[in-house]
N, CA, C and O atoms as a GROMACS GRO file, in nm:
protein
  376
    1UNK      N    1   0.354   0.700   2.163
    1UNK     CA    2   0.335   0.565   2.212
    1UNK      C    3   0.453   0.525   2.298
    1UNK      O    4   0.564   0.509   2.248
    2UNK      N    5   0.429   0.509   2.424
    2UNK     CA    6   0.533   0.455   2.510
    2UNK      C    7   0.475   0.339   2.588
    2UNK      O    8   0.361   0.343   2.634
    3UNK      N    9   0.555   0.237   2.602
    3UNK     CA   10   0.513   0.116   2.670
    3UNK      C   11   0.640   0.038   2.702
    3UNK      O   12   0.730   0.028   2.619
    4UNK      N   13   0.645  -0.015   2.822
    4UNK     CA   14   0.764  -0.090   2.860
    4UNK      C   15   0.739  -0.240   2.857
    4UNK      O   16   0.825  -0.318   2.900
    5UNK      N   17   0.624  -0.283   2.807
    5UNK     CA   18   0.596  -0.426   2.804
    5UNK      C   19   0.684  -0.495   2.700
    5UNK      O   20   0.716  -0.438   2.596
    6UNK      N   21   0.725  -0.619   2.732
    6UNK     CA   22   0.808  -0.692   2.636
    6UNK      C   23   0.736  -0.706   2.502
    6UNK      O   24   0.616  -0.732   2.497
    7UNK      N   25   0.811  -0.690   2.397
    7UNK     CA   26   0.754  -0.707   2.264
    7UNK      C   27   0.694  -0.580   2.206
    7UNK      O   28   0.656  -0.579   2.089
    8UNK      N   29   0.686  -0.474   2.286
    8UNK     CA   30   0.626  -0.350   2.235
    8UNK      C   31   0.705  -0.298   2.116
    8UNK      O   32   0.646  -0.257   2.016
    9UNK      N   33   0.837  -0.298   2.126
    9UNK     CA   34   0.920  -0.246   2.017
    9UNK      C   35   0.899  -0.327   1.890
    9UNK      O   36   0.893  -0.271   1.781
   10UNK      N   37   0.888  -0.457   1.903
   10UNK     CA   38   0.865  -0.543   1.786
   10UNK      C   39   0.729  -0.516   1.725
   10UNK      O   40   0.715  -0.509   1.603
   11UNK      N   41   0.626  -0.501   1.810
   11UNK     CA   42   0.493  -0.470   1.759
   11UNK      C   43   0.492  -0.336   1.686
   11UNK      O   44   0.431  -0.322   1.580
   12UNK      N   45   0.560  -0.239   1.743
   12UNK     CA   46   0.566  -0.107   1.682
   12UNK      C   47   0.641  -0.113   1.548
   12UNK      O   48   0.600  -0.051   1.450
   13UNK      N   49   0.751  -0.187   1.545
   13UNK     CA   50   0.827  -0.202   1.420
   13UNK      C   51   0.743  -0.270   1.312
   13UNK      O   52   0.747  -0.230   1.196
   14UNK      N   53   0.668  -0.372   1.350
   14UNK     CA   54   0.582  -0.439   1.253
   14UNK      C   55   0.472  -0.347   1.203
   14UNK      O   56   0.437  -0.349   1.085
   15UNK      N   57   0.416  -0.266   1.292
   15UNK     CA   58   0.315  -0.168   1.253
   15UNK      C   59   0.374  -0.067   1.154
   15UNK      O   60   0.313  -0.038   1.051
   16UNK      N   61   0.492  -0.016   1.185
   16UNK     CA   62   0.557   0.080   1.096
   16UNK      C   63   0.588   0.017   0.960
   16UNK      O   64   0.578   0.084   0.857
   17UNK      N   65   0.625  -0.109   0.960
   17UNK     CA   66   0.651  -0.179   0.833
   17UNK      C   67   0.521  -0.194   0.753
   17UNK      O   68   0.522  -0.184   0.631
   18UNK      N   69   0.411  -0.219   0.822
   18UNK     CA   70   0.282  -0.230   0.753
   18UNK      C   71   0.243  -0.095   0.692
   18UNK      O   72   0.193  -0.090   0.580
   19UNK      N   73   0.264   0.011   0.765
   19UNK     CA   74   0.235   0.145   0.712
   19UNK      C   75   0.323   0.173   0.591
   19UNK      O   76   0.277   0.227   0.491
   20UNK      N   77   0.450   0.137   0.600
   20UNK     CA   78   0.543   0.160   0.489
   20UNK      C   79   0.501   0.084   0.364
   20UNK      O   80   0.507   0.137   0.254
   21UNK      N   81   0.458  -0.040   0.380
   21UNK     CA   82   0.418  -0.118   0.263
   21UNK      C   83   0.289  -0.063   0.203
   21UNK      O   84   0.269  -0.073   0.082
   22UNK      N   85   0.201  -0.004   0.284
   22UNK     CA   86   0.084   0.062   0.225
   22UNK      C   87   0.130   0.182   0.143
   22UNK      O   88   0.074   0.210   0.037
   23UNK      N   89   0.231   0.251   0.191
   23UNK     CA   90   0.287   0.364   0.114
   23UNK      C   91   0.348   0.317  -0.018
   23UNK      O   92   0.341   0.388  -0.118
   24UNK      N   93   0.406   0.199  -0.018
   24UNK     CA   94   0.462   0.144  -0.141
   24UNK      C   95   0.351   0.116  -0.244
   24UNK      O   96   0.370   0.138  -0.364
   25UNK      N   97   0.237   0.068  -0.196
   25UNK     CA   98   0.125   0.044  -0.289
   25UNK      C   99   0.076   0.178  -0.344
   25UNK      O  100   0.050   0.190  -0.464
   26UNK      N  101   0.064   0.278  -0.257
   26UNK     CA  102   0.021   0.410  -0.302
   26UNK      C  103   0.118   0.463  -0.408
   26UNK      O  104   0.075   0.518  -0.510
   27UNK      N  105   0.247   0.447  -0.385
   27UNK     CA  106   0.346   0.491  -0.483
   27UNK      C  107   0.336   0.416  -0.614
   27UNK      O  108   0.346   0.475  -0.721
   28UNK      N  109   0.315   0.286  -0.606
   28UNK     CA  110   0.301   0.206  -0.727
   28UNK      C  111   0.176   0.245  -0.804
   28UNK      O  112   0.178   0.252  -0.927
   29UNK      N  113   0.068   0.271  -0.732
   29UNK     CA  114  -0.055   0.315  -0.798
   29UNK      C  115  -0.037   0.453  -0.862
   29UNK      O  116  -0.088   0.478  -0.971
   30UNK      N  117   0.035   0.541  -0.794
   30UNK     CA  118   0.061   0.674  -0.851
   30UNK      C  119   0.142   0.662  -0.979
   30UNK      O  120   0.116   0.733  -1.076
   31UNK      N  121   0.240   0.573  -0.980
   31UNK     CA  122   0.320   0.550  -1.101
   31UNK      C  123   0.232   0.492  -1.212
   31UNK      O  124   0.248   0.527  -1.329
   32UNK      N  125   0.141   0.404  -1.175
   32UNK     CA  126   0.051   0.345  -1.273
   32UNK      C  127  -0.039   0.454  -1.334
   32UNK      O  128  -0.062   0.455  -1.455
   33UNK      N  129  -0.090   0.542  -1.251
   33UNK     CA  130  -0.175   0.651  -1.299
   33UNK      C  131  -0.096   0.740  -1.394
   33UNK      O  132  -0.144   0.775  -1.502
   34UNK      N  133   0.024   0.777  -1.354
   34UNK     CA  134   0.107   0.863  -1.440
   34UNK      C  135   0.138   0.796  -1.573
   34UNK      O  136   0.130   0.859  -1.679
   35UNK      N  137   0.175   0.669  -1.568
   35UNK     CA  138   0.207   0.597  -1.691
   35UNK      C  139   0.086   0.592  -1.783
   35UNK      O  140   0.097   0.609  -1.905
   36UNK      N  141  -0.029   0.569  -1.724
   36UNK     CA  142  -0.151   0.561  -1.805
   36UNK      C  143  -0.186   0.697  -1.863
   36UNK      O  144  -0.224   0.707  -1.980
   37UNK      N  145  -0.175   0.801  -1.783
   37UNK     CA  146  -0.205   0.936  -1.831
   37UNK      C  147  -0.110   0.980  -1.942
   37UNK      O  148  -0.149   1.056  -2.031
   38UNK      N  149   0.013   0.932  -1.938
   38UNK     CA  150   0.114   0.970  -2.038
   38UNK      C  151   0.113   0.880  -2.161
   38UNK      O  152   0.183   0.906  -2.259
   39UNK      N  153   0.035   0.775  -2.157
   39UNK     CA  154   0.032   0.684  -2.271
   39UNK      C  155  -0.041   0.748  -2.389
   39UNK      O  156  -0.123   0.838  -2.369
   40UNK      N  157  -0.013   0.703  -2.510
   40UNK     CA  158  -0.078   0.760  -2.629
   40UNK      C  159  -0.231   0.747  -2.625
   40UNK      O  160  -0.303   0.831  -2.677
   41UNK      N  161  -0.278   0.639  -2.563
   41UNK     CA  162  -0.423   0.617  -2.552
   41UNK      C  163  -0.456   0.580  -2.407
   41UNK      O  164  -0.474   0.463  -2.376
   42UNK      N  165  -0.466   0.681  -2.320
   42UNK     CA  166  -0.492   0.653  -2.178
   42UNK      C  167  -0.624   0.578  -2.158
   42UNK      O  168  -0.724   0.605  -2.225
   43UNK      N  169  -0.621   0.484  -2.067
   43UNK     CA  170  -0.740   0.406  -2.033
   43UNK      C  171  -0.801   0.469  -1.906
   43UNK      O  172  -0.748   0.451  -1.796
   44UNK      N  173  -0.910   0.540  -1.923
   44UNK     CA  174  -0.973   0.609  -1.810
   44UNK      C  175  -1.018   0.514  -1.701
   44UNK      O  176  -1.018   0.550  -1.584
   45UNK      N  177  -1.055   0.392  -1.738
   45UNK     CA  178  -1.097   0.294  -1.638
   45UNK      C  179  -0.981   0.254  -1.547
   45UNK      O  180  -0.998   0.240  -1.426
   46UNK      N  181  -0.864   0.236  -1.605
   46UNK     CA  182  -0.745   0.201  -1.526
   46UNK      C  183  -0.712   0.316  -1.430
   46UNK      O  184  -0.682   0.293  -1.313
   47UNK      N  185  -0.719   0.437  -1.479
   47UNK     CA  186  -0.689   0.555  -1.397
   47UNK      C  187  -0.789   0.567  -1.282
   47UNK      O  188  -0.750   0.588  -1.168
   48UNK      N  189  -0.915   0.553  -1.313
   48UNK     CA  190  -1.019   0.563  -1.211
   48UNK      C  191  -1.005   0.454  -1.106
   48UNK      O  192  -1.016   0.481  -0.986
   49UNK      N  193  -0.979   0.332  -1.151
   49UNK     CA  194  -0.964   0.219  -1.059
   49UNK      C  195  -0.843   0.241  -0.967
   49UNK      O  196  -0.850   0.213  -0.847
   50UNK      N  197  -0.732   0.290  -1.021
   50UNK     CA  198  -0.612   0.312  -0.941
   50UNK      C  199  -0.635   0.426  -0.840
   50UNK      O  200  -0.591   0.416  -0.726
   51UNK      N  201  -0.701   0.531  -0.882
   51UNK     CA  202  -0.731   0.641  -0.789
   51UNK      C  203  -0.823   0.593  -0.676
   51UNK      O  204  -0.804   0.630  -0.560
   52UNK      N  205  -0.921   0.513  -0.711
   52UNK     CA  206  -1.013   0.460  -0.610
   52UNK      C  207  -0.937   0.372  -0.511
   52UNK      O  208  -0.960   0.380  -0.390
   53UNK      N  209  -0.848   0.288  -0.563
   53UNK     CA  210  -0.772   0.199  -0.474
   53UNK      C  211  -0.680   0.279  -0.383
   53UNK      O  212  -0.664   0.244  -0.266
   54UNK      N  213  -0.619   0.386  -0.434
   54UNK     CA  214  -0.536   0.472  -0.348
   54UNK      C  215  -0.617   0.527  -0.231
   54UNK      O  216  -0.570   0.528  -0.117
   55UNK      N  217  -0.738   0.572  -0.259
   55UNK     CA  218  -0.824   0.625  -0.152
   55UNK      C  219  -0.862   0.516  -0.052
   55UNK      O  220  -0.864   0.541   0.069
   56UNK      N  221  -0.891   0.396  -0.101
   56UNK     CA  222  -0.923   0.285  -0.012
   56UNK      C  223  -0.806   0.253   0.080
   56UNK      O  224  -0.824   0.228   0.200
   57UNK      N  225  -0.687   0.254   0.024
   57UNK     CA  226  -0.568   0.220   0.102
   57UNK      C  227  -0.545   0.324   0.212
   57UNK      O  228  -0.503   0.289   0.322
   58UNK      N  229  -0.572   0.450   0.182
   58UNK     CA  230  -0.557   0.554   0.285
   58UNK      C  231  -0.647   0.523   0.404
   58UNK      O  232  -0.606   0.537   0.519
   59UNK      N  233  -0.769   0.481   0.377
   59UNK     CA  234  -0.862   0.446   0.486
   59UNK      C  235  -0.815   0.319   0.559
   59UNK      O  236  -0.821   0.312   0.682
   60UNK      N  237  -0.770   0.222   0.483
   60UNK     CA  238  -0.721   0.098   0.543
   60UNK      C  239  -0.599   0.124   0.631
   60UNK      O  240  -0.584   0.066   0.739
   61UNK      N  241  -0.511   0.213   0.584
   61UNK     CA  242  -0.390   0.247   0.661
   61UNK      C  243  -0.430   0.311   0.794
   61UNK      O  244  -0.373   0.280   0.898
   62UNK      N  245  -0.528   0.401   0.790
   62UNK     CA  246  -0.574   0.467   0.912
   62UNK      C  247  -0.635   0.367   1.011
   62UNK      O  248  -0.627   0.387   1.132
   63UNK      N  249  -0.694   0.262   0.960
   63UNK     CA  250  -0.761   0.164   1.045
   63UNK      C  251  -0.664   0.063   1.107
   63UNK      O  252  -0.704  -0.014   1.195
   64UNK      N  253  -0.539   0.060   1.062
   64UNK     CA  254  -0.443  -0.035   1.120
   64UNK      C  255  -0.426  -0.009   1.269
   64UNK      O  256  -0.406   0.104   1.312
   65UNK      N  257  -0.433  -0.116   1.346
   65UNK     CA  258  -0.418  -0.108   1.491
   65UNK      C  259  -0.285  -0.173   1.531
   65UNK      O  260  -0.268  -0.293   1.512
   66UNK      N  261  -0.192  -0.095   1.584
   66UNK     CA  262  -0.061  -0.150   1.618
   66UNK      C  263  -0.066  -0.269   1.713
   66UNK      O  264   0.027  -0.350   1.716
   67UNK      N  265  -0.172  -0.281   1.791
   67UNK     CA  266  -0.180  -0.392   1.886
   67UNK      C  267  -0.240  -0.519   1.826
   67UNK      O  268  -0.238  -0.624   1.890
   68UNK      N  269  -0.292  -0.511   1.704
   68UNK     CA  270  -0.351  -0.628   1.638
   68UNK      C  271  -0.244  -0.694   1.552
   68UNK      O  272  -0.234  -0.670   1.432
   69UNK      N  273  -0.164  -0.779   1.615
   69UNK     CA  274  -0.049  -0.837   1.547
   69UNK      C  275  -0.088  -0.923   1.427
   69UNK      O  276  -0.017  -0.925   1.326
   70UNK      N  277  -0.199  -0.994   1.436
   70UNK     CA  278  -0.241  -1.078   1.324
   70UNK      C  279  -0.280  -0.992   1.204
   70UNK      O  280  -0.242  -1.022   1.091
   71UNK      N  281  -0.354  -0.886   1.228
   71UNK     CA  282  -0.396  -0.798   1.118
   71UNK      C  283  -0.275  -0.725   1.059
   71UNK      O  284  -0.270  -0.704   0.937
   72UNK      N  285  -0.180  -0.688   1.142
   72UNK     CA  286  -0.060  -0.621   1.092
   72UNK      C  287   0.020  -0.716   1.004
   72UNK      O  288   0.066  -0.677   0.896
   73UNK      N  289   0.038  -0.840   1.047
   73UNK     CA  290   0.112  -0.938   0.967
   73UNK      C  291   0.041  -0.964   0.834
   73UNK      O  292   0.106  -0.973   0.730
   74UNK      N  293  -0.090  -0.975   0.839
   74UNK     CA  294  -0.168  -0.999   0.716
   74UNK      C  295  -0.157  -0.878   0.622
   74UNK      O  296  -0.145  -0.895   0.501
   75UNK      N  297  -0.163  -0.758   0.678
   75UNK     CA  298  -0.153  -0.637   0.596
   75UNK      C  299  -0.016  -0.629   0.527
   75UNK      O  300  -0.007  -0.595   0.409
   76UNK      N  301   0.088  -0.660   0.601
   76UNK     CA  302   0.223  -0.655   0.542
   76UNK      C  303   0.232  -0.749   0.422
   76UNK      O  304   0.286  -0.711   0.318
   77UNK      N  305   0.181  -0.869   0.436
   77UNK     CA  306   0.187  -0.967   0.329
   77UNK      C  307   0.100  -0.924   0.210
   77UNK      O  308   0.145  -0.926   0.096
   78UNK      N  309  -0.022  -0.885   0.240
   78UNK     CA  310  -0.118  -0.849   0.134
   78UNK      C  311  -0.072  -0.726   0.056
   78UNK      O  312  -0.076  -0.725  -0.067
   79UNK      N  313  -0.028  -0.622   0.128
   79UNK     CA  314   0.012  -0.500   0.058
   79UNK      C  315   0.142  -0.516  -0.018
   79UNK      O  316   0.160  -0.455  -0.124
   80UNK      N  317   0.234  -0.598   0.033
   80UNK     CA  318   0.358  -0.623  -0.040
   80UNK      C  319   0.326  -0.692  -0.173
   80UNK      O  320   0.382  -0.658  -0.276
   81UNK      N  321   0.236  -0.790  -0.169
   81UNK     CA  322   0.196  -0.859  -0.291
   81UNK      C  323   0.125  -0.764  -0.387
   81UNK      O  324   0.147  -0.769  -0.508
   82UNK      N  325   0.041  -0.678  -0.333
   82UNK     CA  326  -0.031  -0.582  -0.418
   82UNK      C  327   0.066  -0.483  -0.483
   82UNK      O  328   0.052  -0.452  -0.601
   83UNK      N  329   0.162  -0.435  -0.407
   83UNK     CA  330   0.262  -0.342  -0.463
   83UNK      C  331   0.338  -0.409  -0.577
   83UNK      O  332   0.360  -0.348  -0.682
   84UNK      N  333   0.379  -0.534  -0.556
   84UNK     CA  334   0.450  -0.607  -0.662
   84UNK      C  335   0.363  -0.624  -0.786
   84UNK      O  336   0.412  -0.609  -0.898
   85UNK      N  337   0.236  -0.654  -0.765
   85UNK     CA  338   0.145  -0.675  -0.877
   85UNK      C  339   0.124  -0.546  -0.957
   85UNK      O  340   0.126  -0.547  -1.080
   86UNK      N  341   0.106  -0.434  -0.887
   86UNK     CA  342   0.085  -0.306  -0.955
   86UNK      C  343   0.212  -0.266  -1.030
   86UNK      O  344   0.205  -0.220  -1.144
   87UNK      N  345   0.329  -0.285  -0.966
   87UNK     CA  346   0.454  -0.252  -1.034
   87UNK      C  347   0.472  -0.336  -1.161
   87UNK      O  348   0.514  -0.284  -1.264
   88UNK      N  349   0.441  -0.463  -1.152
   88UNK     CA  350   0.456  -0.551  -1.268
   88UNK      C  351   0.362  -0.509  -1.381
   88UNK      O  352   0.400  -0.514  -1.498
   89UNK      N  353   0.243  -0.470  -1.346
   89UNK     CA  354   0.146  -0.427  -1.448
   89UNK      C  355   0.185  -0.293  -1.509
   89UNK      O  356   0.148  -0.263  -1.623
   90UNK      N  357   0.259  -0.214  -1.434
   90UNK     CA  358   0.293  -0.080  -1.480
   90UNK      C  359   0.423  -0.077  -1.559
   90UNK      O  360   0.439   0.008  -1.647
   91UNK      N  361   0.515  -0.167  -1.530
   91UNK     CA  362   0.647  -0.157  -1.591
   91UNK      C  363   0.643  -0.165  -1.744
   91UNK      O  364   0.730  -0.108  -1.811
   92UNK      N  365   0.545  -0.233  -1.797
   92UNK     CA  366   0.532  -0.240  -1.943
   92UNK      C  367   0.479  -0.110  -2.002
   92UNK      O  368   0.487  -0.090  -2.124
   93UNK      N  369   0.426  -0.023  -1.919
   93UNK     CA  370   0.367   0.101  -1.967
   93UNK      C  371   0.471   0.212  -1.980
   93UNK      O  372   0.445   0.311  -2.048
   94UNK      N  373   0.587   0.198  -1.918
   94UNK     CA  374   0.691   0.303  -1.920
   94UNK      C  375   0.777   0.290  -2.040
   94UNK      O  376   0.869   0.369  -2.059
   0.00000   0.00000   0.00000
């Protein structure tokens, strides 16, 4: 991606930040799956739901358009909140 238009670097940085925060959700979900699998009584529904969400996020990440600044901003906010929520739900499991 090369572009000399003003704001291109900022748009690209915001896109990369959105991709990074999707990766954080994937990591949090992976930790949740591991914690659940290692628990004395694993909840298969939690594991299945987390695996399904990881797959959904992969598709959502691929669909991110660096030029859609509104969608990128919304994704950053939504995925950051989701990562925090998954981490909070998982921390009691470790």
